[in-house]
DRENTORKOL-3810 file (N, C-alpha, C; in nm, 4 decimals):
REM DRENTORKOL-3810
@n.u->1.2973; n.v->-2.9097; n.w->-0.2758; ca.u->1.2349; ca.v->-2.8117; ca.w->-0.2256; c.u->1.1022; c.v->-2.8896; c.w->-0.1657
@n.u->1.1065; n.v->-3.0001; n.w->-0.2390; ca.u->1.0358; ca.v->-3.0747; ca.w->-0.1231; c.u->1.1192; c.v->-3.1800; c.w->-0.0509
@n.u->1.2437; n.v->-3.1776; n.w->-0.0132; ca.u->1.3323; ca.v->-3.2497; ca.w->0.0904; c.u->1.3282; c.v->-3.0934; c.w->0.1979
@n.u->1.3534; n.v->-2.9779; n.w->0.1755; ca.u->1.3147; ca.v->-2.9080; ca.w->0.2534; c.u->1.2190; c.v->-2.9121; c.w->0.3436
@n.u->1.1139; n.v->-2.9494; n.w->0.2684; ca.u->0.9606; ca.v->-2.9256; ca.w->0.3634; c.u->0.9625; c.v->-3.0167; c.w->0.4394
@n.u->1.0004; n.v->-3.1259; n.w->0.4215; ca.u->1.0248; ca.v->-3.2838; ca.w->0.4778; c.u->1.1149; c.v->-3.2529; c.w->0.5977
@n.u->1.2575; n.v->-3.1541; n.w->0.5960; ca.u->1.3348; ca.v->-3.1820; ca.w->0.6768; c.u->1.2643; c.v->-3.1038; c.w->0.7947
@n.u->1.2000; n.v->-3.0197; n.w->0.8073; ca.u->1.1402; ca.v->-2.8556; ca.w->0.8472; c.u->1.0477; c.v->-2.9311; c.w->0.9221
@n.u->0.9512; n.v->-3.0294; n.w->0.8835; ca.u->0.8426; ca.v->-3.1349; ca.w->0.9219; c.u->0.9158; c.v->-3.1759; c.w->1.0097
@n.u->1.0292; n.v->-3.2761; n.w->0.9487; ca.u->1.0639; ca.v->-3.3396; ca.w->1.1035; c.u->1.1267; c.v->-3.2629; c.w->1.2031
@n.u->1.2180; n.v->-3.1948; n.w->1.1935; ca.u->1.2132; ca.v->-3.0964; ca.w->1.2921; c.u->1.1474; c.v->-2.9999; c.w->1.4210
@n.u->1.0060; n.v->-2.9971; n.w->1.3229; ca.u->0.8876; ca.v->-2.9368; ca.w->1.4164; c.u->0.8342; c.v->-3.0343; c.w->1.4925
@n.u->0.8505; n.v->-3.1747; n.w->1.4328; ca.u->0.7399; ca.v->-3.3014; ca.w->1.5269; c.u->0.8637; c.v->-3.3085; c.w->1.6127
@n.u->1.0543; n.v->-3.3211; n.w->1.6232; ca.u->1.1257; ca.v->-3.3574; ca.w->1.7318; c.u->1.1168; c.v->-3.2247; c.w->1.8408
@n.u->1.1191; n.v->-3.1149; n.w->1.8211; ca.u->1.0865; ca.v->-2.9748; ca.w->1.8715; c.u->0.9840; c.v->-2.9936; c.w->1.9475
@n.u->0.8614; n.v->-3.0289; n.w->1.8913; ca.u->0.7286; ca.v->-3.0420; ca.w->1.9769; c.u->0.7330; c.v->-3.1758; c.w->2.0720
@n.u->0.8169; n.v->-3.2543; n.w->2.0429; ca.u->0.8033; ca.v->-3.3938; ca.w->2.1372; c.u->0.8980; c.v->-3.3333; c.w->2.2865
@n.u->1.0215; n.v->-3.2262; n.w->2.2773; ca.u->1.1073; ca.v->-3.1532; ca.w->2.3886; c.u->0.9999; c.v->-3.0745; c.w->2.4207
@n.u->0.9227; n.v->-3.0263; n.w->2.3869; ca.u->0.8691; ca.v->-2.9040; ca.w->2.4555; c.u->0.8869; c.v->-2.7388; c.w->2.4051
@n.u->0.9436; n.v->-2.7695; n.w->2.2795; ca.u->0.9913; ca.v->-2.6718; ca.w->2.2269; c.u->0.8789; c.v->-2.5996; c.w->2.1785
@n.u->0.7782; n.v->-2.5409; n.w->2.1722; ca.u->0.6341; ca.v->-2.4939; ca.w->2.1272; c.u->0.6252; c.v->-2.4059; c.w->1.9904
@n.u->0.7407; n.v->-2.3141; n.w->2.0519; ca.u->0.7450; ca.v->-2.2018; ca.w->1.9379; c.u->0.8604; c.v->-2.2312; c.w->1.8291
@n.u->0.9448; n.v->-2.2913; n.w->1.8853; ca.u->1.0040; ca.v->-2.3004; ca.w->1.7477; c.u->0.9352; c.v->-2.4317; c.w->1.6967
@n.u->0.8619; n.v->-2.4874; n.w->1.7003; ca.u->0.7770; ca.v->-2.5866; ca.w->1.6746; c.u->0.6848; c.v->-2.5941; c.w->1.5524
@n.u->0.6100; n.v->-2.4159; n.w->1.6228; ca.u->0.5781; ca.v->-2.3742; ca.w->1.5816; c.u->0.5702; c.v->-2.3023; c.w->1.4199
@n.u->0.7558; n.v->-2.2460; n.w->1.3990; ca.u->0.8001; ca.v->-2.1753; ca.w->1.3213; c.u->0.8725; c.v->-2.3112; c.w->1.2649
@n.u->0.8926; n.v->-2.4009; n.w->1.2811; ca.u->0.9339; ca.v->-2.4777; ca.w->1.1960; c.u->0.8260; c.v->-2.5506; c.w->1.0563
@n.u->0.6790; n.v->-2.5649; n.w->1.1876; ca.u->0.5989; ca.v->-2.5999; ca.w->1.0771; c.u->0.5471; c.v->-2.5239; c.w->0.9681
@n.u->0.5615; n.v->-2.4003; n.w->1.0373; ca.u->0.5271; ca.v->-2.2899; ca.w->0.9091; c.u->0.6342; c.v->-2.3047; c.w->0.7736
@n.u->0.7099; n.v->-2.3008; n.w->0.8506; ca.u->0.8457; ca.v->-2.2738; ca.w->0.7331; c.u->0.8107; c.v->-2.4086; c.w->0.6405
@n.u->0.7749; n.v->-2.4991; n.w->0.6750; ca.u->0.7279; ca.v->-2.6379; ca.w->0.6247; c.u->0.6738; c.v->-2.6342; c.w->0.5453
@n.u->0.5233; n.v->-2.5836; n.w->0.5886; ca.u->0.3771; ca.v->-2.5792; ca.w->0.5154; c.u->0.4404; c.v->-2.4596; c.w->0.3514
@n.u->0.5053; n.v->-2.3607; n.w->0.4068; ca.u->0.5523; ca.v->-2.2210; ca.w->0.3196; c.u->0.6144; c.v->-2.2929; c.w->0.1925
@n.u->0.7076; n.v->-2.3671; n.w->0.2032; ca.u->0.8291; ca.v->-2.4449; ca.w->0.1040; c.u->0.7509; c.v->-2.5536; c.w->0.0596
@n.u->0.5934; n.v->-2.6004; n.w->0.0983; ca.u->0.5606; ca.v->-2.7593; ca.w->0.0389; c.u->0.4443; c.v->-2.6778; c.w->-0.0580
@n.u->0.4036; n.v->-2.5615; n.w->-0.0194; ca.u->0.3110; ca.v->-2.4725; ca.w->-0.1237; c.u->0.4092; c.v->-2.3728; c.w->-0.2091
@n.u->0.5060; n.v->-2.3859; n.w->-0.1759; ca.u->0.5413; ca.v->-2.3335; ca.w->-0.3160; c.u->0.6429; c.v->-2.4201; c.w->-0.3510
@n.u->0.6164; n.v->-2.5558; n.w->-0.3535; ca.u->0.6797; ca.v->-2.6633; ca.w->-0.4364; c.u->0.5483; c.v->-2.6820; c.w->-0.4923
@n.u->0.4530; n.v->-2.7102; n.w->-0.4548; ca.u->0.3045; ca.v->-2.6822; ca.w->-0.5517; c.u->0.2895; c.v->-2.6441; c.w->-0.6385
@n.u->0.2795; n.v->-2.4902; n.w->-0.6431; ca.u->0.2515; ca.v->-2.3927; ca.w->-0.7356; c.u->0.4105; c.v->-2.4230; c.w->-0.8541
@n.u->0.4901; n.v->-2.4215; n.w->-0.7896; ca.u->0.6111; ca.v->-2.4205; ca.w->-0.9233; c.u->0.5492; c.v->-2.5946; c.w->-0.9777
@n.u->0.5312; n.v->-2.6860; n.w->-0.9299; ca.u->0.4840; ca.v->-2.8321; ca.w->-0.9872; c.u->0.3863; c.v->-2.7753; c.w->-1.0943
@n.u->0.2808; n.v->-2.7268; n.w->-1.0909; ca.u->0.1634; ca.v->-2.6986; ca.w->-1.1648; c.u->0.1568; c.v->-2.6218; c.w->-1.2341
@n.u->0.2664; n.v->-2.5351; n.w->-1.2114; ca.u->0.3398; ca.v->-2.3963; ca.w->-1.3185; c.u->0.4201; c.v->-2.5132; c.w->-1.4329
@n.u->0.4885; n.v->-2.6116; n.w->-1.3825; ca.u->0.5863; ca.v->-2.6476; ca.w->-1.4807; c.u->0.5403; c.v->-2.7492; c.w->-1.5873
@n.u->0.3713; n.v->-2.8319; n.w->-1.4914; ca.u->0.2688; ca.v->-2.9139; ca.w->-1.5857; c.u->0.1969; c.v->-2.8061; c.w->-1.7036
@n.u->0.1437; n.v->-2.7036; n.w->-1.6112; ca.u->0.1246; ca.v->-2.6221; ca.w->-1.7374; c.u->0.1663; c.v->-2.5903; c.w->-1.8534
@n.u->0.3087; n.v->-2.5442; n.w->-1.8379; ca.u->0.3932; ca.v->-2.4646; ca.w->-1.9747; c.u->0.4253; c.v->-2.6152; c.w->-2.0208
@n.u->0.4527; n.v->-2.7061; n.w->-2.0187; ca.u->0.5084; ca.v->-2.8142; ca.w->-2.0458; c.u->0.3533; c.v->-2.8745; c.w->-2.1704
@n.u->0.2492; n.v->-2.8453; n.w->-2.1171; ca.u->0.1161; ca.v->-2.9305; ca.w->-2.2411; c.u->0.1362; c.v->-2.7739; c.w->-2.2818
@n.u->0.1240; n.v->-2.6460; n.w->-2.2993; ca.u->0.1199; ca.v->-2.5801; ca.w->-2.3452; c.u->0.2673; c.v->-2.6113; c.w->-2.4728
@n.u->0.3568; n.v->-2.5760; n.w->-2.4547; ca.u->0.4870; ca.v->-2.6265; ca.w->-2.5027; c.u->0.4712; c.v->-2.7716; c.w->-2.6185
@n.u->0.3763; n.v->-2.8692; n.w->-2.5749; ca.u->0.3688; ca.v->-2.9805; ca.w->-2.6294; c.u->0.5058; c.v->-3.0773; c.w->-2.6018
@n.u->0.5347; n.v->-3.0396; n.w->-2.4408; ca.u->0.6560; ca.v->-3.1659; ca.w->-2.4495; c.u->0.6091; c.v->-3.2363; c.w->-2.2890
@n.u->0.5172; n.v->-3.3119; n.w->-2.3953; ca.u->0.4894; ca.v->-3.4599; ca.w->-2.2924; c.u->0.6190; c.v->-3.5337; c.w->-2.2509
@n.u->0.5334; n.v->-3.6687; n.w->-2.2034; ca.u->0.6539; ca.v->-3.7179; ca.w->-2.2110; c.u->0.6879; c.v->-3.7939; c.w->-2.2968
@n.u->0.7793; n.v->-3.8713; n.w->-2.3321; ca.u->0.8300; ca.v->-3.9216; ca.w->-2.5142; c.u->0.7685; c.v->-4.0240; c.w->-2.5252
@n.u->0.6841; n.v->-4.0932; n.w->-2.6151; ca.u->0.6169; ca.v->-4.2039; ca.w->-2.6825; c.u->0.7326; c.v->-4.2983; c.w->-2.5704
@n.u->0.6327; n.v->-4.3884; n.w->-2.5230; ca.u->0.7350; ca.v->-4.5350; ca.w->-2.4929; c.u->0.8196; c.v->-4.6322; c.w->-2.6603
@n.u->0.9058; n.v->-4.6929; n.w->-2.6371; ca.u->0.9776; ca.v->-4.7578; ca.w->-2.7211; c.u->0.9449; c.v->-4.9435; c.w->-2.7595
END
């Protein structure tokens, strides 16, 4: 999901360079939305792992 956000961000920058303001704004909005979804899912996963006690394995 983070790769999709990065892809939309790069496309937004390219569209802005070529003067396509409307498309650049739409792509930037999509990148923000995907990044926010990634952050929310990441935090939920961290909380679930802490609650279940499944942290990182001990070093060998």
